[in-house]
C-alpha positions, 0 to 999 in steps of 0.5 A: 245555576242552569249549567249546574243543573244540566251537568247534574242531568248529564252525569245522571244520564252517563250513570244509567248508560254506563251501569248497563253497559259494563256490569255483566260479566265477560263470561260465565266463569268470570267475576265481576266486583264493584267497589268504591275504595280508591285506597284498596285498588291496587290490592284488589288487583293483586288479590284478583290475580292471586284467585286466578292463578289458584282457580282459573276464575279471573275476577275484574274489580272495577272502581267507581269513586267518588262514593256518591258517583258509585252510589247512584251507579248501583241505584241505577244498575238496580234499576235496570236489573244490571247489577254485577255479581258482587258489589257494596251499599253506601248508606244507611241500613235502610238502604241496605233493607231496601235492595234486599226487599228489592230482591237484589240481595243474595241471602248467604245464611245457608253458606254461612252456616255450612260445615259448622258454621265455620265462615260465619265464626271466622268473623267478629261476630259485631262485624257480621252483625251490621250485614245480618237482620234479626227477627222482627226487624223494623225494616221488614226483612227476612232474618239472615246474613246479606253481607260479608264484611271484608274490614272493620272499624273501631273508634278509640283513644290514641295516645303519644308514647313518646310525649308520655315518657316526657311526662313522666308517665308509663308509655305502655299504660294508657289511663284506664279510668276517667279520673286518672285521664283527668289527672293527666290533663292536668299534667298537660296543663302544668307542662304547657302540652296540647292534650286531646284533639279530635275533629270535634268541628264535625258534630258526629265525632263528639256524639260518639264519644257521648254515646260511649260515656252514656252506655259506660254510666247509664247502660244500654237499656237506659239510653235506648229508652231515652231514644224511645222517649221513656227516659228524659235527657234531663235524667241525672245520668245524661247530666253526668254524661254531658258534665264529663265534657266540662270535666275534661276542658277544666282539666286542660286535657282538651286541646285549645280550639277543639270544637272548631277543629276538623278531623284532618287538622286533628290527624295532622297535630297527632301525627306531627306530635303536637298533642298527646291524645287523640280521639280517632277511628282506626282509619287513622293508622293508615293517616298517621303512617303517611304523615309521620311513619316514625310516630310511636303511639298506642290505642286504648278505650276511652277510660271508664267513668263508671264501673257499673256498665262496660265502656262501649265504643262505636265500631262494625263492619268498615265495608261489606260486599253483597252478592247479587241474587240475580247473578248467573255466577252466584256459586263462584261469587260466593267462593271468591268471598269466602277465600277473600275473607280467610285469614291470609287474604285478610292479613295481606288487606290489612298489611297493605292498606292498613285497615283492620281485618274482619277475620278474628283469626288474622289478628296475629299477622298484623301490627300491634297498634292495629291489633289493639283497634281490632281487639276493641271489637269486643266492646263495639256497638253502633246506632245502626244496630240499635233497632231505634234511632234518635231524631236528627234535631236532638242529636244535633242539639245535643252535640252542639250544647256539648261544644257550648259547654266545652267554650264555657257558654252553658252548663251541663244543666242548661244543655240537658234541659234544651235537649229534652225541649227539643226532644219533646218537640219532635215527639210531639210531631208523631203524635 
């Protein structure tokens, strides 16, 4: 234990020292960028070469991984006023806000709105929203755009087209309604095939799908009202959301062991064609390509359980870059970020890293399955942009309750009552 504490202290000290030694640009005409994205390092270096050939400006991409080490380095550099010209922030929106309020991040709004907002309008609006603070936000940040999304992510359903053919289904027509999804579940059960795999042992992925259907069944306003404590989890709408998981299990749709499955296992099963469906994020395009380059699959929105409200999915900016407000190279940094997010560079990043581009004008340049994930941005939402957040114990109670429904330990009504008890307990702590 003492050795571990000593090692932690030494690592932290090293990060503080290294932050002060490496952050500054080599000259007034160089740009330094810190990042943590190991999969994008070769692509970033290639783009740096292209930009230098075009502009004469040398761009230094400096990789610091794993992500925990990167986050510590950025915090240390901020404390020492040694941030690079461009960097990213790993953390929740409140962490982002703290850097802005500390005066470390440049407000990019004036640049985004130049030339009839051409730069701003090139992005998916919901991707840019992750880097934007609206008027009256709860973080006390002046309204504006403080970051540049370089890629996006969405979380959807995927299906195996070859197995669809085996089941006698049209490989180009994934289910559009929840009832049709259950019908396919019953076909899977009869054919003794594994249905839907997902990392539901990591409960945040259950939470994601539960939120999707809560928005579809009750609408955003009622979901937000629940988080605020104005609508109870025992409301019929929430009971219906919970009941969907019971219906999926009973139809045969869910693969065996899904409630204890980690996502890496789920990805291996789907990539090796051992499951017909998966619930996964757009990062899976890169994962599946590495596991099985010949896999034939498509992406689609979770099928609607109601026609009253649209289906919502989690999505938004995957990674973003911020410009340092204290950089001596602000204008050059902004020029580079503008160039990096133009359609040709975005398409190159998508092709070389299999991450979805944040520039909506680059969709015609990328493979169909990636385009399917990207087009779903029209349905994207995320807790980080709701303006309110649920108590962690409530989220845990809901997600673990869904696990218990799937394995038949509890009914949807029982789980709804238990979650509401936890909610009332947490609300009482705030009074």
